C-alpha positions as CSV (number, residue, x, y, z in Angstrom):
1,M,-39.4,-91.3,40.9
2,T,-39.7,-87.6,40.0
3,I,-39.1,-86.5,36.4
4,T,-35.9,-84.7,35.9
5,I,-35.1,-82.3,33.0
6,T,-32.0,-80.4,32.2
7,A,-31.7,-76.7,31.5
8,F,-29.0,-74.0,31.0
9,E,-27.6,-72.7,34.3
10,K,-27.5,-69.4,32.4
11,S,-29.7,-69.3,29.3
12,P,-28.5,-67.3,26.2
13,D,-31.7,-65.4,26.2
14,G,-31.5,-64.4,29.8
15,G,-34.5,-66.4,30.9
16,K,-37.0,-64.9,28.5
17,G,-38.6,-68.2,27.6
18,L,-36.9,-69.0,24.3
19,A,-34.6,-71.8,25.6
20,R,-36.2,-75.1,24.7
21,D,-36.5,-76.3,28.3
22,T,-39.4,-73.8,28.6
23,R,-41.5,-76.0,26.3
24,V,-40.9,-79.0,28.5
25,R,-41.6,-77.1,31.7
26,W,-44.8,-75.8,30.1
27,A,-46.0,-79.3,29.1
28,L,-45.3,-80.7,32.6
29,E,-47.1,-77.7,34.2
30,E,-50.1,-78.3,31.9
31,V,-50.5,-81.9,32.9
32,G,-49.7,-81.2,36.6
33,Q,-46.6,-83.4,36.8
34,P,-43.9,-82.4,39.4
35,Y,-40.3,-82.3,38.1
36,D,-36.8,-81.5,39.1
37,V,-34.4,-79.4,37.0
38,R,-30.7,-80.2,36.8
39,L,-28.9,-77.1,35.6
40,V,-25.9,-77.6,33.3
41,S,-23.1,-75.3,32.1
42,F,-22.1,-74.9,28.5
43,K,-19.0,-76.8,29.3
44,A,-21.0,-79.7,30.9
45,L,-23.1,-80.0,27.7
46,K,-20.1,-81.5,25.9
47,E,-18.9,-83.8,28.7
48,P,-19.5,-87.6,28.6
49,A,-22.1,-87.6,31.4
50,H,-24.4,-85.3,29.4
51,L,-23.7,-86.8,26.0
52,V,-25.0,-90.1,27.3
53,L,-28.4,-88.4,27.6
54,H,-28.1,-86.1,24.6
55,P,-25.6,-87.2,22.0
56,F,-25.7,-83.7,20.3
57,G,-24.8,-81.9,23.6
58,Q,-27.9,-79.8,23.9
59,I,-30.8,-79.2,26.3
60,P,-33.3,-80.2,27.4
61,T,-33.1,-83.9,28.4
62,Y,-35.9,-85.8,30.2
63,E,-35.4,-88.6,32.7
64,D,-38.1,-90.6,34.3
65,G,-37.0,-93.8,36.0
66,G,-35.2,-95.9,33.4
67,L,-36.3,-93.7,30.5
68,A,-34.1,-91.0,29.1
69,L,-35.2,-88.8,26.2
70,F,-33.8,-85.9,24.2
71,E,-35.3,-83.6,21.5
72,T,-38.0,-81.2,22.7
73,G,-40.7,-82.4,20.3
74,A,-40.2,-86.0,21.3
75,I,-40.3,-85.1,25.0
76,V,-43.5,-83.0,24.7
77,F,-45.0,-85.8,22.6
78,H,-44.2,-88.3,25.3
79,I,-45.7,-86.1,28.0
80,A,-48.8,-85.5,26.0
81,T,-49.4,-89.2,25.3
82,H,-48.7,-90.4,28.8
83,Y,-50.6,-87.8,30.9
84,P,-54.1,-86.3,30.3
85,G,-54.5,-82.7,29.4
86,L,-52.6,-82.0,26.2
87,L,-54.3,-84.2,23.6
88,P,-58.0,-84.7,22.8
89,V,-59.6,-88.0,23.6
90,D,-61.3,-88.3,20.2
91,G,-59.0,-90.2,17.9
92,N,-59.2,-87.9,14.9
93,A,-58.8,-84.7,16.9
94,R,-55.9,-86.3,18.7
95,A,-54.2,-87.1,15.4
96,R,-54.6,-83.5,14.2
97,A,-53.1,-82.2,17.4
98,I,-50.1,-84.4,17.0
99,T,-49.8,-83.3,13.4
100,W,-49.5,-79.7,14.7
101,I,-46.6,-80.7,17.0
102,F,-44.6,-81.8,14.0
103,A,-45.7,-78.9,11.8
104,A,-44.4,-76.5,14.5
105,I,-40.9,-77.9,14.6
106,N,-40.5,-79.2,11.1
107,T,-42.3,-76.6,9.0
108,V,-42.6,-73.3,10.9
109,E,-39.5,-73.3,13.1
110,P,-36.7,-73.8,10.5
111,P,-37.1,-70.5,8.7
112,I,-37.4,-68.7,12.0
113,L,-34.2,-70.2,13.3
114,D,-32.5,-69.4,10.0
115,L,-33.6,-65.8,10.4
116,G,-32.1,-65.7,13.9
117,N,-28.8,-67.1,12.6
118,A,-28.8,-64.6,9.7
119,R,-29.3,-61.7,12.1
120,M,-26.9,-62.7,14.9
121,L,-24.3,-65.0,13.4
122,E,-24.0,-63.8,9.8
123,A,-24.5,-60.0,10.1
124,D,-20.8,-59.4,9.4
125,K,-20.7,-61.4,6.3
126,P,-20.4,-59.6,3.0
127,W,-23.5,-61.3,1.6
128,S,-25.6,-60.7,4.7
129,A,-27.4,-57.6,3.5
130,E,-28.5,-59.4,0.3
131,R,-29.5,-62.6,1.9
132,L,-31.4,-61.2,4.9
133,P,-34.5,-60.0,3.0
134,M,-34.9,-63.4,1.4
135,V,-34.7,-65.1,4.8
136,M,-37.3,-62.7,6.2
137,D,-39.6,-63.4,3.2
138,R,-39.4,-67.2,3.9
139,V,-40.5,-66.5,7.4
140,R,-43.4,-64.3,6.2
141,D,-44.5,-67.1,3.8
142,R,-44.9,-69.5,6.7
143,L,-46.5,-67.0,9.0
144,G,-48.9,-65.9,6.3
145,Q,-49.9,-69.5,5.6
146,L,-50.5,-70.1,9.3
147,S,-52.3,-66.8,9.8
148,R,-54.7,-67.6,6.9
149,H,-55.4,-71.1,8.3
150,M,-56.1,-69.8,11.8
151,G,-58.3,-66.8,10.8
152,S,-60.1,-65.8,14.0
153,S,-59.8,-69.2,15.7
154,E,-58.6,-69.2,19.3
155,W,-56.5,-72.3,18.9
156,L,-55.2,-74.5,16.0
157,E,-58.1,-76.9,16.6
158,K,-61.1,-76.7,18.9
159,D,-59.2,-76.8,22.2
160,F,-55.7,-76.0,23.4
161,S,-53.4,-78.9,22.9
162,A,-49.7,-79.9,22.7
163,G,-49.8,-78.7,19.1
164,D,-50.6,-75.2,20.3
165,L,-47.9,-75.4,23.0
166,M,-45.3,-76.2,20.4
167,M,-46.5,-73.7,17.8
168,A,-46.8,-70.8,20.3
169,S,-43.3,-71.6,21.6
170,V,-41.9,-71.5,18.0
171,L,-43.7,-68.3,17.1
172,L,-42.2,-66.6,20.2
173,R,-38.9,-66.8,18.4
174,A,-40.2,-64.6,15.6
175,R,-41.3,-61.8,18.0
176,G,-37.9,-60.2,18.3
177,S,-37.7,-59.7,14.5
178,G,-41.0,-57.7,14.4
179,L,-42.4,-60.1,11.9
180,L,-44.9,-61.7,14.3
181,D,-46.6,-58.3,14.7
182,E,-47.4,-58.2,11.0
183,Y,-49.9,-60.9,11.7
184,P,-52.2,-59.7,14.5
185,N,-54.1,-63.0,14.8
186,L,-50.8,-64.9,15.4
187,A,-49.6,-62.3,17.9
188,A,-52.8,-62.6,19.8
189,Y,-52.6,-66.4,19.6
190,V,-49.1,-66.3,21.2
191,A,-50.4,-63.9,23.9
192,R,-53.1,-66.4,24.7
193,G,-50.6,-69.1,25.2
194,E,-48.4,-66.9,27.4
195,A,-51.5,-66.0,29.5
196,R,-52.1,-69.7,30.4
197,P,-51.3,-70.3,34.1
198,A,-49.1,-73.3,33.2
199,Y,-47.0,-71.1,30.9
200,Q,-46.7,-68.4,33.5
201,R,-45.3,-71.0,36.0
202,A,-42.9,-72.4,33.5
203,F,-41.7,-68.9,32.5
204,A,-41.3,-67.8,36.1
205,A,-39.2,-70.9,37.0
206,Q,-36.8,-70.3,34.1
207,W,-36.6,-66.6,34.8
208,A,-35.8,-67.2,38.5
209,V,-32.8,-69.3,37.5
210,N,-31.4,-66.7,35.2
211,K,-31.9,-63.8,37.6
212,R,-30.2,-65.3,40.6
């Protein structure tokens, strides 16, 4: 059976690659696995049929035969461990690559998401102007730590892995704030990820849906 994932029928970002189905599309493109996409409306996200797959009413979901998964990190981890191409063969290198998957979504992404909420959802609050600089500094702290670790390295470890896929996807969310450009090595790192043919295919597929 062909893998099926879900995605927004109209993404909030207009198909610019920030919706989390992009990460799953990218992973599947990297490992060369064909997949179908079932598009869902915002209304359908909260209906019983979708909640069976994703109890929190979000996208993406992943179905393959009798297996149904939700949560992007779990899906990418599953793809990376079941198909060659996203994790090193060496055991220690493999463990480090997996560590970066979790670092991306557990350590780096939360302050970036908080910044997005502060700028878009809290801008009209009386305390927004005072809080926003603190939120931005928390993002800078994480980006600075990551930037120092990477130095001039091309990828997080020796070769591109699922860890880089997740980290580059997370960092993309910081681009709109201008903070990513404060760290040229991280901006270049994200650009390398975007230049990969698998990412280009994933992006084009999502863009086509949103520009119909």
